[in-house]
C-alpha positions in Angstrom: 4.3 -2.1 -21.3 0.9 -1.3 -19.9 -0.7 -0.4 -16.4 -1.6 -3.6 -15.1 1.9 -5.6 -16.6 4.0 -2.5 -14.5 2.3 -3.1 -11.1 2.3 -6.9 -11.3 6.3 -6.8 -11.8 6.5 -5.1 -8.5 4.7 -7.9 -6.8 1.1 -6.1 -6.2 -2.0 -7.7 -6.8 -4.1 -6.2 -9.8 -7.2 -6.6 -11.1 -8.3 -5.2 -14.9 -12.0 -4.6 -15.6 -13.4 -3.1 -19.0 -16.2 -1.2 -19.4 -18.0 0.1 -22.1 -16.1 3.7 -22.1 -13.8 3.4 -18.8 -10.7 0.7 -18.3 -10.1 0.2 -14.6 -7.2 -0.9 -12.9 -7.4 -1.6 -9.4 -4.2 -2.4 -7.0 -4.9 -3.5 -3.2 -1.7 -2.3 -1.0 -3.7 -3.5 1.9 -6.1 -1.3 4.6 -3.4 -0.2 6.8 -1.2 1.5 3.5 -0.9 5.1 3.9 -0.9 6.3 0.6 -1.0 9.4 -1.4 -1.4 9.5 -5.4 -1.0 12.1 -8.0 -1.0 12.6 -11.6 1.6 14.3 -13.4 1.6 14.6 -17.2 0.9 10.9 -18.1 2.6 9.5 -14.7 0.2 8.3 -11.7 3.1 8.9 -8.9 1.7 6.6 -5.7 3.8 7.6 -2.7 3.7 5.7 1.1 5.4 3.4 3.4 9.0 4.5 2.6 8.1 3.1 -1.5 7.2 5.2 -4.3 5.7 3.9 -7.9 5.6 5.6 -10.9 2.9 4.2 -13.4 3.0 5.0 -17.1 -1.2 6.3 -18.3 -2.8 7.6 -21.0 -3.6 11.3 -21.6 -6.6 11.8 -19.5 -6.2 9.4 -16.8 -7.6 9.2 -13.1 -6.5 7.9 -10.1 -7.9 7.7 -6.6 -7.1 6.0 -3.2 -9.5 4.2 -1.3 -8.9 2.2 1.8 -5.6 1.1 0.4 -7.4 0.8 -3.0 -5.5 2.4 -5.8 -8.3 3.1 -8.8 -6.9 4.0 -12.1 -9.5 4.9 -14.5 -8.8 5.2 -18.4 -11.5 6.4 -20.9 -11.7 4.3 -23.9 
């Protein structure tokens, strides 16, 4: 299952954008969401608001959060 499917299964709005060398997946948790993100091995872990999400990603993926939007970038 890909990142987009994993997040959509949990009822989160997901947008995927592909560029020449990078694929970005953005998830909007809302501007009031108090989230933190970390990557352990090939798993992005998002914690906040009494919830935890674990998202399987490819090696070398990067993840960051800004204004309640989680962005995961994977190089092609």
